C-alpha positions in Angstrom: 90.3 -96.0 8.8 87.0 -94.1 9.8 88.2 -94.0 13.3 91.3 -91.7 12.2 89.0 -89.8 10.1 86.8 -88.7 13.4 90.0 -88.5 15.3 90.9 -85.4 13.1 88.0 -83.8 15.0 90.2 -83.0 18.0 92.4 -81.0 15.5 89.7 -79.0 14.5 88.4 -78.6 18.0 91.6 -77.3 19.2 91.5 -74.7 16.2 88.0 -73.7 17.2 89.0 -73.2 20.7 92.0 -70.8 19.5 89.4 -68.8 17.5 86.8 -68.8 21.0 89.7 -67.6 22.9 91.2 -65.0 20.5 88.5 -64.3 17.4 90.0 -60.6 16.8 93.4 -62.4 15.6 91.6 -64.5 12.9 89.3 -61.4 12.1 92.1 -59.6 11.3 93.8 -62.6 9.4 91.2 -63.0 7.4 90.5 -59.4 6.6 94.1 -58.9 5.7 94.0 -62.2 3.4 91.1 -60.8 1.6 92.4 -57.5 0.9 95.5 -58.9 -0.3 93.7 -61.1 -2.9 91.7 -58.3 -3.7 95.0 -56.5 -5.1 96.5 -59.5 -6.5 99.1 -60.0 -4.1 99.7 -63.4 -2.2 101.7 -63.4 1.4 103.6 -66.9 1.8 102.9 -66.5 5.6 99.6 -66.7 5.1 99.8 -70.4 3.0 99.7 -72.8 6.5 96.5 -71.0 7.5 95.0 -70.7 4.0 96.0 -75.0 3.9 94.8 -75.6 6.8 91.1 -74.0 6.2 91.1 -75.8 3.1 92.0 -79.0 4.7 89.2 -78.3 7.3 86.8 -77.6 4.1 87.6 -80.8 2.5 87.7 -82.9 5.6 84.0 -81.4 6.1 82.7 -82.3 2.5 84.4 -85.9 2.7 82.4 -86.2 6.1 79.2 -85.8 4.1 79.5 -89.4 2.8 79.8 -90.9 6.2 77.0 -92.2 8.5 77.7 -88.8 10.5 76.7 -86.9 7.3 73.8 -84.9 9.5 76.8 -83.4 11.9 78.6 -82.2 9.0 76.0 -80.7 7.1 75.7 -78.6 10.6 79.3 -77.8 10.3 78.5 -76.5 6.5 75.7 -74.6 7.5 77.4 -72.9 10.8 80.1 -72.0 8.5 77.9 -70.5 5.6 75.8 -68.2 8.0 78.7 -67.1 9.8 80.4 -66.2 6.5 77.2 -64.4 5.4 76.7 -62.5 8.1 80.6 -61.6 8.5 80.5 -60.1 5.3 77.3 -58.0 6.0 78.5 -56.4 9.0 81.4 -53.7 9.2 81.6 -53.3 12.9 84.7 -55.3 14.2 82.8 -56.2 17.4 79.9 -57.5 15.5 82.4 -59.9 13.2 84.3 -60.9 16.5 80.7 -62.0 18.3 79.8 -63.9 15.0 83.3 -65.8 14.7 82.9 -66.3 18.4 79.6 -67.9 18.1 80.6 -70.0 14.7 83.5 -71.4 16.6 81.4 -72.5 19.8 78.8 -74.3 17.8 81.8 -76.0 15.6 83.1 -77.1 18.7 79.7 -78.5 20.1 79.2 -80.0 16.8 82.8 -81.6 16.5 82.5 -82.8 20.5 79.1 -84.3 19.6 80.9 -86.2 16.7 83.2 -87.5 18.9 80.8 -88.7 21.7 78.5 -90.4 18.9 81.2 -92.4 17.4 82.8 -93.7 20.4 86.2 -94.7 20.0 
């Protein structure tokens, strides 16, 4: 069961890799969703993105209850810092750099999780 749980990290590594490759796409999508929510509009096309990120968040929280809790704390802290600094900056270039750094650090942590678990 734990093997399956840890294997899900491969899915998240793929996601984080796409963010490293094109962070402006994710930044634009997050900005649009945020603006839509502020005005009370929910675009059904955003549902898969929102569900995936919710699943990623829940997976990370559940991971706190495993032997690898320190890695999951790292993932949460990286996400919190990224969110905090992304909201503080108005410059799209700075937000893109923050997102790329966030994703790179998450890839490293998720890869470390796979290495430590050693299927």
